[in-house]
C-alpha positions as CSV (number, residue, x, y, z in Angstrom):
1,X,35.5,-46.3,62.4
2,X,33.6,-43.3,61.0
3,X,31.2,-41.7,63.5
4,X,28.4,-39.2,63.1
5,X,30.7,-36.4,64.3
6,X,33.1,-37.4,61.5
7,X,30.4,-37.2,58.9
8,X,29.3,-33.8,60.2
9,X,32.9,-32.7,59.9
10,X,33.0,-33.9,56.2
11,X,29.8,-32.0,55.5
12,X,31.3,-28.8,57.1
13,X,34.5,-29.2,54.9
14,X,32.4,-29.4,51.8
15,X,30.2,-26.4,52.7
16,X,33.3,-24.4,53.6
17,X,34.8,-25.1,50.2
18,X,31.6,-24.0,48.4
19,X,31.4,-20.8,50.4
20,X,35.0,-19.9,49.6
21,X,35.2,-20.2,45.8
22,X,34.4,-23.7,44.8
23,X,31.7,-24.3,42.2
24,X,31.6,-28.0,43.2
25,X,33.3,-30.3,45.6
26,X,33.7,-33.9,46.7
27,X,34.9,-35.0,50.1
28,X,36.0,-38.5,51.1
29,X,36.8,-39.7,54.6
30,X,38.7,-42.9,54.7
31,X,39.4,-45.1,57.8
32,X,41.2,-48.4,57.9
33,X,42.7,-50.7,60.5
34,X,45.0,-53.6,59.6
35,X,47.3,-56.1,61.2
36,X,50.0,-58.5,59.9
37,X,51.7,-61.4,61.6
38,X,54.7,-62.8,59.6
39,X,56.4,-66.1,60.6
40,X,59.7,-67.5,59.3
41,X,60.7,-71.0,60.3
42,X,58.2,-71.0,63.2
43,X,59.6,-67.7,64.6
44,X,57.8,-64.4,64.5
45,X,59.6,-62.2,62.0
46,X,57.4,-59.2,61.9
47,X,54.3,-57.8,63.6
48,X,52.5,-54.8,62.2
49,X,49.4,-52.9,63.3
50,X,48.4,-49.7,61.6
51,X,45.5,-47.3,61.7
52,X,44.9,-44.9,58.8
53,X,42.6,-42.0,58.8
54,X,42.5,-39.5,55.9
55,X,40.3,-36.8,54.5
56,X,40.5,-36.1,50.7
57,X,38.8,-33.0,49.2
58,X,38.3,-32.4,45.5
59,X,37.9,-28.8,44.4
60,X,36.3,-27.6,41.2
61,X,37.1,-23.9,40.9
62,X,35.9,-22.0,37.8
63,X,36.7,-24.8,35.3
64,X,39.9,-25.8,37.1
65,X,40.5,-28.8,39.3
66,X,42.6,-29.3,42.4
67,X,42.7,-31.6,45.4
68,X,44.1,-31.7,48.9
69,X,44.2,-34.2,51.7
70,X,45.1,-34.5,55.4
71,X,45.0,-37.0,58.3
72,X,44.2,-34.3,60.9
73,X,40.5,-33.6,61.5
74,X,41.1,-30.2,63.1
75,X,38.5,-27.7,61.9
76,X,40.9,-24.7,61.7
77,X,43.6,-26.7,60.0
78,X,41.3,-28.1,57.4
79,X,39.7,-24.7,56.7
80,X,43.2,-23.2,56.2
81,X,44.2,-26.2,53.9
82,X,41.0,-25.7,51.8
83,X,41.7,-22.0,51.4
84,X,45.3,-22.5,50.4
85,X,44.3,-25.2,48.0
86,X,41.6,-23.1,46.3
87,X,44.2,-20.3,45.9
88,X,46.6,-22.8,44.3
89,X,44.0,-24.3,42.1
90,X,43.3,-20.9,40.5
91,X,46.8,-21.0,39.0
92,X,46.1,-24.2,37.2
93,X,45.1,-24.5,33.5
94,X,41.4,-24.7,32.8
95,X,40.1,-28.3,32.2
96,X,36.4,-28.2,31.5
97,X,36.3,-32.0,31.4
98,X,36.8,-32.1,35.1
99,X,33.3,-32.3,36.5
100,X,31.3,-34.3,39.0
101,X,29.1,-37.0,37.4
102,X,25.5,-36.1,36.5
103,X,23.5,-36.5,39.7
104,X,21.0,-38.8,38.0
105,X,23.7,-41.5,37.7
106,X,24.4,-41.6,41.4
107,X,23.6,-44.6,43.6
108,X,20.6,-43.6,45.8
109,X,20.6,-46.4,48.4
110,X,23.0,-45.0,51.1
111,X,25.4,-47.9,52.2
112,X,26.3,-51.4,50.9
113,X,26.2,-53.4,54.2
114,X,23.6,-55.8,52.8
115,X,26.2,-57.2,50.4
116,X,27.7,-58.9,53.5
117,X,30.9,-57.1,52.9
118,X,32.0,-56.8,56.5
119,X,32.5,-59.4,59.3
120,X,30.7,-58.2,62.4
121,X,33.2,-60.2,64.6
122,X,36.3,-58.5,63.1
123,X,37.2,-56.7,66.3
124,X,36.8,-59.9,68.4
125,X,39.7,-61.7,66.8
126,X,42.5,-61.7,69.4
127,X,46.2,-61.2,68.6
128,X,46.8,-64.7,70.0
129,X,44.4,-66.2,67.5
130,X,46.0,-64.3,64.6
131,X,49.5,-65.6,65.6
132,X,48.1,-69.1,66.0
133,X,46.6,-69.1,62.5
134,X,49.9,-68.0,60.9
135,X,52.0,-70.4,63.0
136,X,49.8,-73.3,62.0
137,X,50.5,-72.7,58.3
138,X,54.3,-72.8,59.1
139,X,53.8,-75.9,61.2
140,X,52.4,-77.7,58.1
141,X,55.7,-77.1,56.3
142,X,58.5,-77.3,58.8
143,X,60.2,-80.7,59.1
144,X,58.1,-82.3,56.4
145,X,61.0,-82.7,53.9
146,X,64.8,-82.7,54.4
147,X,65.2,-80.4,51.4
148,X,63.3,-77.5,52.9
149,X,65.5,-74.4,53.2
150,X,63.0,-72.0,54.7
151,X,59.3,-71.8,55.5
152,X,57.3,-68.6,55.8
153,X,53.7,-67.9,56.6
154,X,51.6,-64.8,57.3
155,X,48.2,-63.7,58.6
156,X,46.7,-60.4,57.6
157,X,43.4,-58.6,58.1
158,X,41.9,-55.2,57.3
159,X,38.7,-53.4,58.0
160,X,37.9,-50.4,55.9
161,X,35.3,-47.6,56.2
162,X,34.8,-45.0,53.5
163,X,32.3,-42.1,53.6
164,X,31.8,-39.9,50.6
165,X,29.7,-36.9,49.7
166,X,29.5,-34.6,46.7
167,X,28.0,-31.1,46.4
168,X,25.5,-32.3,43.8
169,X,23.8,-34.8,46.0
170,X,25.7,-38.0,46.5
171,X,26.1,-39.6,49.9
172,X,27.4,-43.1,50.5
173,X,29.3,-45.2,53.0
174,X,31.3,-48.4,52.4
175,X,32.4,-50.9,55.0
176,X,34.6,-53.9,54.1
177,X,36.6,-56.5,55.9
178,X,39.4,-58.8,54.6
179,X,41.4,-61.8,56.0
180,X,44.3,-63.6,54.4
181,X,46.5,-66.5,55.1
182,X,49.6,-67.3,53.1
183,X,52.3,-70.0,53.2
184,X,55.6,-70.1,51.3
185,X,58.5,-72.5,51.1
186,X,61.9,-72.8,49.4
187,X,63.8,-76.1,48.9
188,X,67.1,-77.4,47.6
189,X,66.8,-78.4,44.0
190,X,69.3,-79.8,41.5
191,X,72.6,-78.0,41.5
192,X,72.1,-74.3,42.4
193,X,68.4,-74.4,41.9
194,X,66.3,-73.2,44.8
195,X,62.6,-73.8,43.8
196,X,60.0,-71.7,45.7
197,X,56.3,-71.8,45.8
198,X,53.4,-70.6,47.9
199,X,49.7,-71.0,48.5
200,X,47.1,-68.7,50.1
201,X,43.4,-68.1,50.9
202,X,41.5,-64.8,51.4
203,X,38.0,-64.1,52.5
204,X,35.6,-61.4,53.7
205,X,34.6,-63.4,56.8
206,X,37.0,-65.2,59.1
207,X,34.7,-68.2,59.3
208,X,35.0,-68.6,55.6
209,X,38.8,-68.5,55.6
210,X,40.7,-71.8,54.9
211,X,42.6,-72.4,58.0
212,X,44.1,-75.9,57.3
213,X,46.1,-77.2,54.3
214,X,47.6,-74.0,53.1
215,X,51.2,-74.9,54.2
216,X,50.7,-78.4,52.9
217,X,49.6,-77.2,49.5
218,X,52.5,-74.8,49.3
219,X,55.0,-77.7,50.0
220,X,53.2,-79.9,47.5
221,X,53.5,-77.2,44.8
222,X,57.2,-76.6,45.3
223,X,58.1,-80.3,45.4
224,X,56.5,-80.9,42.1
225,X,58.8,-78.3,40.6
226,X,61.9,-80.6,41.1
227,X,63.6,-81.5,37.9
228,X,61.9,-78.8,35.9
229,X,63.5,-78.0,32.5
230,X,62.6,-76.6,29.1
231,X,60.7,-78.6,26.5
232,X,60.7,-78.3,22.7
233,X,59.3,-75.1,21.3
234,X,56.1,-75.3,19.3
235,X,52.4,-74.7,19.3
236,X,50.6,-76.5,22.1
237,X,47.1,-76.9,23.6
238,X,47.5,-75.1,26.9
239,X,45.5,-75.2,30.1
240,X,46.0,-72.2,32.5
241,X,44.9,-73.0,36.0
242,X,42.5,-70.8,37.9
243,X,45.2,-69.2,40.0
244,X,46.8,-67.7,37.0
245,X,44.1,-67.3,34.4
246,X,43.3,-63.8,35.5
247,X,46.8,-62.7,34.5
248,X,45.8,-63.2,30.9
249,X,42.6,-61.1,31.4
250,X,44.4,-58.1,32.9
251,X,45.7,-56.7,29.6
252,X,42.1,-56.8,28.2
253,X,40.8,-54.9,31.3
254,X,43.6,-52.3,30.9
255,X,42.6,-51.8,27.3
256,X,38.9,-51.3,28.2
257,X,39.8,-48.5,30.6
258,X,38.5,-45.1,29.5
259,X,41.8,-43.4,30.1
260,X,43.6,-45.9,27.9
261,X,41.0,-45.3,25.2
262,X,41.3,-41.6,25.5
263,X,45.1,-41.7,25.3
264,X,45.0,-44.1,22.3
265,X,46.9,-46.6,24.4
266,X,44.6,-49.6,23.8
267,X,44.4,-52.4,21.3
268,X,40.6,-52.4,21.7
269,X,39.8,-48.9,20.4
270,X,36.7,-48.6,18.2
271,X,35.7,-52.2,18.9
272,X,32.3,-51.8,20.6
273,X,29.8,-54.3,19.1
274,X,32.5,-55.9,17.0
275,X,33.6,-59.6,17.1
276,X,37.0,-59.3,18.6
277,X,37.5,-62.7,20.3
278,X,36.3,-66.3,20.0
279,X,32.8,-67.6,20.6
280,X,33.8,-69.2,23.9
281,X,34.8,-65.9,25.5
282,X,32.0,-64.3,27.5
283,X,32.8,-61.9,30.4
284,X,30.3,-60.5,32.9
285,X,30.6,-57.9,35.6
286,X,28.4,-58.8,38.6
287,X,28.8,-56.2,41.3
288,X,26.0,-57.4,43.7
289,X,27.5,-60.9,44.6
290,X,27.3,-61.2,48.4
291,X,30.5,-61.8,50.4
292,X,32.5,-61.1,47.2
293,X,35.6,-59.1,47.1
294,X,34.9,-56.2,44.8
295,X,31.1,-56.2,45.3
296,X,29.7,-52.7,45.5
297,X,26.7,-50.6,44.7
298,X,28.7,-47.7,43.3
299,X,32.1,-46.8,42.0
300,X,34.7,-44.3,43.3
301,X,32.7,-41.5,41.8
302,X,29.4,-42.6,43.4
303,X,27.9,-43.7,40.1
304,X,25.6,-46.7,40.6
305,X,26.9,-50.0,39.4
306,X,24.8,-52.6,37.6
307,X,25.3,-56.2,36.3
308,X,26.5,-56.0,32.7
309,X,28.0,-58.2,30.0
310,X,31.4,-56.9,29.0
311,X,32.1,-59.4,26.3
312,X,29.4,-61.6,24.7
313,X,30.6,-64.6,22.8
314,X,33.6,-62.7,21.6
315,X,31.7,-59.4,20.9
316,X,32.9,-56.4,22.9
317,X,29.9,-54.7,24.5
318,X,31.2,-52.0,26.8
319,X,34.2,-50.0,28.0
320,X,34.9,-48.7,31.5
321,X,34.6,-44.9,31.1
322,X,34.5,-42.6,34.0
323,X,33.2,-39.0,33.9
324,X,36.5,-37.3,33.1
325,X,37.4,-39.7,30.2
326,X,33.8,-39.4,28.8
327,X,34.0,-35.6,28.8
328,X,37.4,-35.6,27.2
329,X,36.2,-37.9,24.4
330,X,32.6,-36.5,24.3
331,X,31.0,-39.9,24.7
332,X,28.6,-41.3,27.2
333,X,30.2,-42.5,30.5
334,X,29.7,-46.0,31.8
335,X,31.3,-47.0,35.1
336,X,34.8,-46.1,36.3
337,X,36.2,-49.7,36.8
338,X,35.3,-53.3,37.1
339,X,33.6,-54.8,40.2
340,X,33.4,-58.6,40.2
341,X,34.3,-60.3,36.9
342,X,33.0,-63.7,36.0
343,X,33.0,-66.1,33.1
344,X,30.1,-68.4,32.6
345,X,31.5,-71.7,33.8
346,X,31.9,-74.9,31.9
347,X,31.4,-78.4,33.1
348,X,35.0,-79.5,33.8
349,X,37.6,-78.4,36.3
350,X,41.3,-78.1,35.7
351,X,42.1,-81.8,36.2
352,X,39.3,-82.8,33.8
353,X,40.5,-80.3,31.2
354,X,43.9,-81.9,31.5
355,X,42.5,-85.4,31.1
356,X,41.2,-84.5,27.7
357,X,44.6,-83.8,26.2
358,X,46.9,-86.3,24.6
359,X,49.6,-83.7,24.7
360,X,49.7,-80.1,25.9
361,X,51.0,-77.8,28.7
362,X,49.6,-76.8,32.0
363,X,50.6,-73.3,33.1
364,X,50.8,-72.9,36.8
365,X,52.8,-69.6,37.0
366,X,53.9,-66.6,35.1
367,X,57.4,-65.1,35.6
368,X,57.8,-61.6,34.3
369,X,57.1,-60.4,30.8
370,X,54.7,-57.8,29.4
371,X,51.9,-57.0,27.0
372,X,52.1,-54.1,24.5
373,X,49.0,-52.1,25.4
374,X,48.6,-50.6,21.9
375,X,49.0,-53.8,19.9
376,X,48.1,-56.6,22.3
377,X,51.3,-58.4,21.6
378,X,52.6,-60.2,24.7
379,X,55.5,-62.3,26.0
380,X,55.5,-63.9,29.4
381,X,57.8,-66.3,31.2
382,X,56.0,-69.4,32.3
383,X,56.3,-72.5,34.5
384,X,54.1,-75.6,34.7
385,X,53.9,-79.1,33.4
386,X,54.0,-81.1,30.2
387,X,50.7,-83.0,29.7
388,X,50.9,-86.4,28.2
389,X,48.1,-88.9,27.7
390,X,45.8,-86.8,30.0
391,X,48.2,-86.5,32.9
392,X,50.8,-83.9,34.0
393,X,54.3,-85.4,33.7
394,X,57.5,-83.4,33.3
395,X,57.7,-80.1,35.2
396,X,58.8,-77.2,32.9
397,X,60.3,-73.8,33.5
398,X,62.4,-71.1,31.7
399,X,60.0,-71.0,28.8
400,X,58.0,-68.1,27.2
401,X,54.5,-67.9,25.9
402,X,54.1,-65.4,23.1
403,X,51.4,-64.1,20.9
404,X,48.6,-61.5,20.6
405,X,45.8,-61.1,23.0
406,X,43.1,-61.0,20.3
407,X,44.4,-64.2,18.8
408,X,44.9,-65.9,22.1
409,X,41.3,-65.3,23.3
410,X,40.0,-66.2,19.8
411,X,41.6,-69.6,20.5
412,X,39.8,-70.1,23.8
413,X,38.5,-73.7,23.4
414,X,36.9,-74.3,26.8
415,X,36.1,-72.5,30.0
416,X,36.5,-74.4,33.2
417,X,34.1,-74.9,36.1
418,X,36.4,-73.9,38.9
419,X,36.7,-70.1,39.4
420,X,38.7,-68.9,42.4
421,X,35.9,-67.2,44.3
422,X,38.3,-65.4,46.7
423,X,39.2,-62.9,43.9
424,X,37.3,-60.1,42.3
425,X,38.4,-61.7,39.0
426,X,36.6,-65.0,39.3
427,X,38.2,-66.6,36.2
428,X,38.2,-70.4,36.0
429,X,40.8,-72.6,34.5
430,X,41.0,-72.1,30.7
431,X,41.9,-74.3,27.7
432,X,43.5,-72.6,24.7
433,X,44.3,-74.1,21.3
434,X,47.4,-73.4,19.2
435,X,49.5,-71.4,21.7
436,X,53.1,-70.6,20.9
437,X,55.7,-71.7,23.5
438,X,59.4,-71.2,23.1
439,X,62.0,-73.2,25.0
440,X,64.6,-75.5,23.4
């Protein structure tokens, strides 16, 4: 972890850069420790333990910008690196948009530990315990069905510490922990088919991590794929489960990014305060949720985050614009990126949304495909189930969902009540009307 001596070293690096030609500087010290236990068919396949320590220095030299990094905290070596990097930066083209944020926008609180973002018992988890957790997931799969070809599981964890200072007054420290358990299984299907599926859980605290049922759920999910085939092409009412709903949100977030706006690589240019989507689409950014992945008090520039509405009943309210993109476009900056995204929940979970449909499709996975960032047109491969009389029946695969993102989200009929809270995109199951699926 980062010590007081480390912080003093960071301060020295910044002051040295300023004394030797930099008009401004930002220095980031990053420390991380992670481990992984991977199991295949109840045998350890891979163990990995890694420690990462790196120092990154941003250099602002007479309207020009450069950067350098190293994992060696040797005073003489770092000073030589800074001097060489300043000399190299002077050869670059001037870019006046490269500036530190206005100091008034910085977070002033110091660190973010009160967001409960780090497990104090992280270092007390023994290797035997990590192996036991991974092996237990595999135990839930192996021998449970004669069609099983292979069962895999993994345990992973990470603890991260980041300390950042800038020459115009920012100082902040982040500490985060992460745990994950995953189970995967492949089985013999019809003919040459080899269906696969997986299940997982992640958490900030080990006590909150799901430790039972992951392998069982992975096996359940793969067995229900047996006999999957295409269904008739057409427009359907579609439910997307809470594991995959965020996939449909990602192209929107990409198009809200300041760099995409500045490069005219976005289908949401000039849409602020305009009705772009349907009334049922409201999206919020809530950075201060405790024990939430993505929770933070400031972004990677040190700019203070705040709760905000991104989309309000279909009306776009903000972009994510960092300092550089804002300066390039000569507009006001907002925040560099999303923190924790939420959608105001409905009253029904995925199963209850399905129960309302006489006929439709449940999407439980996306297989490849893409979205055109400038038009919003998309095509994704999907798998899932036909819905008949309020129940899932025939498993389906090898089909495509196509359309346009603006149109799709304008057809959002209902938001579920079941967001997956282990993700920084806390998007529940979603019900869409009039979605085009192509198959037979």
